[in-house]
C-alpha positions as CSV (number, residue, x, y, z in Angstrom):
1,X,-10.0,-20.7,-12.3
2,X,-10.2,-17.5,-14.2
3,X,-12.5,-15.9,-11.7
4,X,-10.1,-16.8,-8.9
5,X,-7.3,-15.1,-10.8
6,X,-9.5,-12.1,-11.4
7,X,-10.3,-11.8,-7.7
8,X,-6.6,-12.1,-6.9
9,X,-5.9,-9.2,-9.3
10,X,-8.7,-7.1,-7.8
11,X,-7.5,-7.8,-4.3
12,X,-4.0,-6.8,-5.1
13,X,-5.1,-3.6,-6.7
14,X,-7.7,-3.1,-3.9
15,X,-5.2,-3.5,-1.1
16,X,-3.1,-0.6,-2.5
17,X,-5.9,2.0,-2.9
18,X,-6.7,2.5,0.8
19,X,-3.0,3.0,1.5
20,X,-2.8,5.5,-1.3
21,X,-5.9,7.4,0.0
22,X,-4.3,7.6,3.5
23,X,-1.0,8.8,2.0
24,X,-2.9,11.4,0.0
25,X,-4.8,12.6,3.0
26,X,-1.6,12.9,5.1
27,X,0.4,14.5,2.3
28,X,-2.0,17.4,1.8
29,X,-0.4,18.0,-1.7
30,X,-1.0,16.8,-5.2
31,X,2.7,16.5,-5.9
32,X,3.4,13.0,-7.4
33,X,-0.3,12.5,-8.2
34,X,-1.7,12.3,-11.7
35,X,-5.4,13.1,-12.1
36,X,-5.3,11.6,-15.6
37,X,-4.0,8.3,-14.3
38,X,-6.7,8.1,-11.6
39,X,-9.4,8.9,-14.2
40,X,-8.1,6.1,-16.5
41,X,-8.2,3.7,-13.5
42,X,-11.8,4.7,-12.8
43,X,-12.7,4.2,-16.5
44,X,-11.2,0.8,-16.3
45,X,-13.2,-0.2,-13.3
46,X,-16.4,1.1,-14.9
47,X,-15.6,-0.9,-18.0
48,X,-15.0,-4.0,-15.8
49,X,-18.3,-3.5,-14.1
50,X,-20.2,-3.1,-17.4
51,X,-18.4,-6.1,-18.7
52,X,-19.7,-8.2,-15.8
53,X,-23.2,-6.8,-16.1
54,X,-23.4,-7.5,-19.8
55,X,-21.9,-11.0,-19.7
56,X,-24.7,-13.5,-19.9
57,X,-22.8,-16.4,-18.4
58,X,-21.8,-14.2,-15.4
59,X,-25.3,-12.9,-14.9
60,X,-26.8,-16.4,-15.0
61,X,-24.5,-17.4,-12.2
62,X,-24.7,-14.1,-10.4
63,X,-26.2,-15.7,-7.3
64,X,-22.9,-17.6,-6.8
65,X,-20.5,-15.0,-8.2
66,X,-21.9,-11.6,-7.0
67,X,-18.7,-11.1,-4.9
68,X,-16.6,-10.5,-8.0
69,X,-18.7,-7.5,-8.9
70,X,-18.4,-6.2,-5.3
71,X,-14.6,-6.1,-5.6
72,X,-14.9,-4.0,-8.7
73,X,-17.3,-1.6,-7.0
74,X,-15.1,-1.4,-3.9
75,X,-12.0,-0.6,-5.9
76,X,-13.9,2.0,-7.9
77,X,-15.0,3.7,-4.6
78,X,-11.4,3.7,-3.3
79,X,-10.1,5.3,-6.5
80,X,-12.9,7.8,-6.5
81,X,-12.0,8.7,-2.9
82,X,-8.4,9.2,-4.0
83,X,-9.7,11.6,-6.7
84,X,-11.6,13.5,-4.0
85,X,-8.4,13.7,-2.0
86,X,-6.7,15.1,-5.1
87,X,-9.1,18.0,-5.3
88,X,-9.0,18.5,-1.6
89,X,-5.2,18.7,-1.6
90,X,-5.3,21.0,-4.7
91,X,-7.5,23.3,-2.8
92,X,-5.3,23.2,0.2
93,X,-2.2,24.0,-1.9
94,X,-4.0,26.9,-3.6
95,X,-4.9,28.4,-0.2
96,X,-1.3,28.0,1.0
97,X,-2.2,25.6,3.8
98,X,0.3,22.9,2.7
């Protein structure tokens, strides 16, 4: 049951990141964005991934539960893409191409 709840949590967070990346891409600005917040989220996902990889019970059942780790990695990639959009938008703002 705890894994199902964990997956629901990851899906809820994961559903919001693609929308956030699209919004960042269209906005072409860093206004309303916090790089520190995004970095904290990345650290959290990395900690979650490491937690899974160092959990003996999870690793023993990895053949049946690999998908949980995939959600962590997918979310980490989405947040990383949002960080890339942050730097892209910062560069655009600096060049005056808002």
